[in-house]
N, C-alpha and C positions, 0 to 999 in steps of 0.2 A: 609662506614658508612655515611648514608644521614644525613642532617640537620633535627632536629625535627621541625614539623610543627605547633605544638601546642602552642596556645596562641593568642588571638585577640590582635593586636598592634595598639596604637595610632598613630603610623609612620609606613610607609612602611619599611621593612627589606630592607638592601643594600648588594649585593652581588659582588664577584669579583673573577678572576682567577689569575691575575699578581701581586696582593697585595691588602692590606687593611689598611686603617689608620681611627681609632676614637678617636677623641679629644673633648675637650669641646668647640670648638669654629670652625664654619665653615672654616673661613680663615686659622686656624691653620691646620686642616685636609686637606685643600687644598694644603698647604705648603708641607706637608709630601707626598701628592699624585705628586705634581710636582716634588719632588726629585726622587721619585720612577720612574717616567715617563723620567727622564734625564738619567737614568740608574743607579742611586744610590741603595744602599741596604737599608735594615730597619734600620741599625744603624746610617747612614747619615739621613735618613727620621725623625727617632725619635728626632735628636737632630734639625732639622728643626722646627718640631713640638714644641719642647720645646721653643726655643727662640721666635718663633711666638707667643706662648701663653703669653710670658713675654709683648708682644706688645698689643695684643688684648683681654687679659684677666688679665690684669695688678694687679688687687687685689687678685688674687689668687697665682700666683707662678712667678718666675723670676731669673734672673741670680745672684741675690744677696740672693737667698733663698737656700733650701736644699731639698734633696730628696733620693730615692731608685730606682734603675732600677734592673729588673729580666730579664736577657738575655739569648736567647739560640741561640747559633751559631751553625749552621747546619754542617759545615766543622769538627768542634771540637767535636760535638755531646754533648756539654757540657751546662748545665743551671748554670749561674753564677750571684750572686749579685753584683750589682756596688752601694757602700755605699757611697753617698757624702753628708752624714749629716756633718755639722760643729760642732765644740765644742763651749763651753762657753768661752769667753775670760780668759786670765790668772788672770785679775783684777775681775772677778764675783765672790765675796764671799758673803755670806749670808747677812752680815752687810749691803752691798750696796743697798739692796732692803728693804726698811723698810715697804712697803705696797704691796699688789697686783697689785695695778696700776701701780708702779714703773717698775715692770717687763712684763708690759703688753702693754705700750705705750710708745713711745720716744726711743731715739738713746740707751740707756741702756738696751732696751729689745731685742738687736740683738745678735744672735749667729755668729759665724765666717761664711761668706758665702760660700756655697759648690758647688752650681749649676754650675759654670763656670768651676770650677775643673772636675765634674762628665762629665759634655757634652763633654768636649774636651778629657778626659781620653778615654771615649767610641770611639769616632773618631780615636784616635791615635792607639787604640786596634783593631778595627774591622772596621772602616770607609772606604769607598772607594773613596770619592770625597775630594776635597779640601774645606779648611774651607770658602772660599770665597763664592763658590755655595751654600754649606749649611746654611749660614747665610742670604744669599741674600733675601729671602722672609721676614724675620724679619726686616731686614734693609730698605728695599722697603716700609713696612707697618709702620714703625717707622719714617721714614723721610718724607715720602709724606702724611701720616695720612691714618686713615680709618675709615668709617662710624659706630658710636657706635650703638648698638643694644638696644633693649628694656631692656634685662636683663643687659646689661652693665650698662645702665644708672642706674637702680635699684641698683645694687651693689655699684656702685659709689657714689650715693647720700647718702647711708647708712653710707659709711666711711669717708664722708667728715669731719666730726668732728675731725678725728684722724688726719689729715693732718698738718705736719709741714710746715713753710714758703716755703721752697724749694719744697715740694710736692704740695702745694697749685698753686704754680707759673705754674706748668705744667698741672696738672690735672683740676685745676680751673681757667684757662687762661682768661675765661669770666667772672670771679667773681662767679661762681658757677660750679658744675659738669656738664658735658655735657649731653644734652638730645638726645633721640633716633634720628638717623640720621645725628647729628652733627659729625663733623671730629674732631677726637683727634690726635695731632701731638706730636711727641716725638724725637726731634732731638737730644738732648744729649743722650738720649739712643740708638740710631742710630749711634752716634758718638763712644760710647762706644763698641759696636758691632764691628765696623770697626777697633778698637784699638786690640780687642780679635783676629779678623781675621788676623791681621798683627802680633801681639806678642804672641799669645797664653798663657798658663798659666804663663809664666814668667812674661808677663807685668800686669796680674791681681793680682798675689800674690807676686811678688817681684818688679815690676817695677811701672811704671807711675800711674796705676790706685790704686795699693796697697798703694802708697804714698799719692794719694788724699783722699782714704778712711781714712787712719790712721790720717791725717792733719785734715780732717773735724771732726772726733771723738775727737781729742785733743781740738779742737776750741769749741765743743759743749757739753762737759763733757761726751763725749762717752767712751767705754773701749777698743774697738778693736785698736790693736796697729799693727806696721809692723810685729813684733815677731808673734801675732797670725795669720796673714795671711800667712806668710812664713812658718810656721810649719804645715799648713793645708796639709792633705794627703787624697786622695779617698782610700777606701779599696775594693779590689775584694775578696768577700767572697763566700762559699758555701752555698746555701739554706738550709732550714730546710723542712720537708714534713711530712705528713700523708698519708697513704693508708684509702680510703674511698671507701669501696665496690671495685668495678673494677678500681677506678681511683686512681691517686696520687695528692694530692694537695700541690703546692710549695709556700714558701713565704721567706721573708728575716729572718735571725736569730736575736735575741735580740743584743742590744737594742730595735729594731724594735718590736713591740706588736703584730705583726700579728700571732703569735701562739695563741693568743685568739680565732681567727676564726678556726683555726685547731682544738684546744682542743674542741670548741663547736661543731665542726662535728664529732669528737670522741665520744662525749657523747651520739649524736642523732644517731649514726650510727646503733645500734642495733633496732630502731624503724621503724615501717612501715610507714614512714612518708608519701609516696605517696598514701597509701591506705587511709590516714586520709583526705585527701584532702588538696588542697592549700588553707593557711590562714583560714583553720578550726579554732574552738576555741581549740580544743585538740591538733591541730598543732602548734598553736601559743603559748598555755601555755607551752609546751614542749621547744619550741624555747626559750621562754623568760627566762625560769628558767635555762636552758642550758647557755644562755648568762650571767646570773647573776654569776653562778659559775665560769665561764671561766674569766669573768671580775674581780672577786675577786682575783682570782691567778695572772692574769696581772697586778693588781696594786701592789701585793707583790712581785712579783718574776722578773719582766722585768729586772729592774736594779739592782738586786743582784749581788754580787761579782762573783758568779758562778751559773746562773740561771739554774735550774734542769730540762733543756729542755726534756731529755730523759723520765725523770719521769711525767712530765706534758703532754707529746703526747703519753705516753704508753696507750695501750688498757685496760690493767689492772685497771690503775687509772680512766680511762674514765668509766669503770664500776662502780668504786666506787662513781664516781661523779654523774652518772645516778641514783643511789640508794638514792641520797639525795634529788630528785626531787619528791615533794608530790603533792596532788590533789589541794592545794592552794598556792596562790602566797607567795614567799618568800620576806625577807625584803632586798633591795639592798643598800650598803653602797654609791652609786654613782659611777661616773666615775674616781675619782680621791683618791689618798691616803688618809685616814683619821687616825689620832691617836686615838680619841675618837669614838668607835662604838656603833651603834644604838642597842637597846634591839633587839635581834633575829636575826641581820643582817647576812648575808651569809657571812662567811669567808673563807679566803683561805684555799684549802686543804693541805695535806702533801705529794707531790709527791715523795718524799725521800723514801717513803714506797713501792713505785711502779717502781723501776728502771726497767724494761722490755719495725689623720689626721685630715682659707679659704685656700682650696687645690685643686689640680687639678689631674685628671687621664687620660692617653692617652697609645695607644697601635698602634703598626705597626707590620704587617707581610709582607715579601716580596715573591717572586715566588721561591727562592733558599730555603725556608724554615726557614730562620733567623725570629727570634720573639723578641719584646721587650715590656715589660709591664712597666710603670713608673708612680710612685705617687711622685708629689712634690709640694712644698708649700712655702708661706711667713709666715705661721702660720694665724694670723687673716686678715682680709680685708685690703690690702695695708700693711701687715706686721706691722712694727712699725709705719707705716705714714711718715717715713723720706725718702727723697730722699738723698743720699750721695753726697752733694755737687753739682758739675756740671756733674755727671756720668749719670743722669737719672735712677739710679738704686733704687728701693725701697729696704730697709733694712729689712730682716725679723723679726719677733718678738719671736722666739722660746724660749727665756728665759722664757717666759710664761708658758712653759710645764713643767717646773721645779716646784717643790714644795718649800714652805718655812719653813714647819716643819723639824727640825732637824733629826727626827726619820725616816723620809721617805728615801726608798733607791733612790728615786728620788730627793733629796734635791739640790739646788745650789751648786756648787763647781767649782773652777777653771778648765778650759781646760777640761772639762767633756761633753760626750753626754748624749742627754736625752733620756728617754723612749719615744719612737717615734711611734705615731699610724699610720702613713701612712704606707701602706702594700700592695704592687701589689702582684698579684697572677696568677700563671700558673697552669692550670690543664691538666693532662696527661692521657690517657687511653691506656691499653696495648702498652707501650713503644712509643706512638705517641702522638704529641701535639693535644689536644683537644679544649682548650680555653685560652684566656687572658681576664683578668676581674678585675676591681678596681674602686675605688670611693673616692672622698673627704669627708669629713664630720668629722673632729675631731675623737674623740673615737667611734663615730657612725660608723666609717668606718668599725669596727671590727665586727658590728651586721650588717652592709649592704652587706658586701663581704660575709657572711655566708648565708644571704637570697639568693642572686644572685645565689650563686653555688648551693645551694638547689633546687632552681628554674630550673636550667639547668639540674640537676642529678635526682632529686626526682620526678620534676613534669613534665619532657620533655619538656620544653619550648624552644623555638628559643631564641637566643642571645638577640634580641631586646624585646621581651616579657619578658625574664628573668629580664631584667633592668627596664622595664616600670612597673612591677607588684606592687601592694601597698605595702608598707613596715611599719615596726615598727621601734621604736628607744627608747633605755632606756637612759636617761641622769639624771633622778632626784633622790635624796635617796628615800628609802621606797618601796613602790610597784607601783610607776607611771610607766607607760609604753604610749609612744605617738603612736597613730595609723592614718596613712592617712584616709582621710574620705570616700574613696572608699571601705575600709572594711566594710561589711555590720552591720548594727545596731544589728542584732540578735547574731551576733558573738562579738561584743561588750560586750552585756548583759551577754553572757555566761561567758566571761572573768570576767566582773565585778563580776559575782556571784562566782567566785574562788578567790575573793580577790584582783584582780588586779584593780588598781587606773587608770581609762582611760582617758588619754587627747587626745581630737579629734584635728588631726592637718588638715590643708587644704588638699584636695584630691591630689594636685601635690605640693609638697614642698621640695625645697633644704636642709630643716633641717634633711632629711633622705639621703643626699648625692647625686652625680649626677654622676653615674655610666657609664662607657664606656667598651666595650668589643669586642672581636673578636673569633668567632668560626671557627675552621678549619676542613675542611673534606678531610682527607689525601687521601682516596680512589678516589675522583674526581679531586683533587688539584683546591680546590675552598675555598672560604671563604665567611664568613658573618659577616657583622658588626652591632653593635647596640650602640646607643648612647641616651643619657638621655633627655627626653623633659623638666625635671625639671630645666635644665639649657641650654646652648646653644649648647649642644652637637651635633654632626654631625659625620656620619661615611661615608667615601667615599672609593669604590672600583674602581679597574682598572683592 
């Protein structure tokens, strides 16, 4: 099956036959390629990419963050989810957070770090190299420094006001955030990586590192304790999926919110989307309205005690949802759960009647057919803004993704997982891997991923074109929809005539995500990589 050629791209496409790495920074992709060239497999390479992104994209993800991996092991012929989302601390009760700001910034905004446990669990289960070799690229770049890119500098400057004193000492060593071309050194982080190489999960969750985290939290009114760290466990889970025409689309199960884009695809499956034309007014209207319906279900059901996934993803329920789409824009309640609904707001459906993600994404495939898609995050830029003592690790701020409303199924509570919008994706066709794809972007992940999938399947785009194509994003209540400025004026006007309140975004904006992906040509044994120019994304094939 040949790669699609359709789609004029801003960047050239990247191909390979021995492996492919796509990530949000060229040095991270290079780290993954280096591991593959040294004889490592996709699982070794993905951890090298993950740890290197901690160094060269420190505002997006890190070892004290959280995430999901969607893995395929060619020998086992098994698709598995590695859930390394931490829980809220045992002391995280609703009364601790008096305002939204207290759960967004500072040491109390952090959940238990899961990334270290996830990376090491993957290596233990499927890796072929020792930890020292896998972490070597990250350690070298943290210890010796790397040259900051233009986009690095942009994101760092914007996050400056969030920094705690321990963070400012590292990122603002010059009295300001680094400028493009200046060298950023993170020796404490390199030291933590070296300890993890030597001591593994034991040292991070029970030993020296755990003790330093807990002590720092005690001294600075944080909530994470030795017990929180000791009780952390990764989970190996089965993915959920939907058939979409001749494809099967996979993502992690709840409390991952990826089922929103699966439901969106289900709702749209019966429409002749390809014939409508990419980003035509009719196509975008259907997409926007389907997203609203699926988003309402996501807010209502993701953190329910028994989310009705079989109903939400059934074709009969999708058909009933499709009938709710009219000719004019419906009113959205926004991205998060609300107690008081707007007049005429799109409400969650009743799937019980139909039982029949600042973040980063990266992918690796190898010549043996192993494949990993990962989305992981610190939450906001640099997470909580706090470096944990002398560890060099930024603590995430995922408490911010909880709700303060007692009525919400996603309300803050002790030792609880959140509704998580990060949602890596695998696409299969006729029992063969077709593509890995994903994006950062908070709840916009669930809009952008659907668009990239449809670009591949319905519009015949190659992976780079599918990622680059202009996007939409729904984030505000009401009928607001953001459109990148490359979407033509006549399309915007036609959507406005249907009642959509159009917000014109920059032509290329990270507000609609930063997708990465890999397409697989199983007949030829080759790969095509795509990376998003909205950030520092780069794909490298070997």
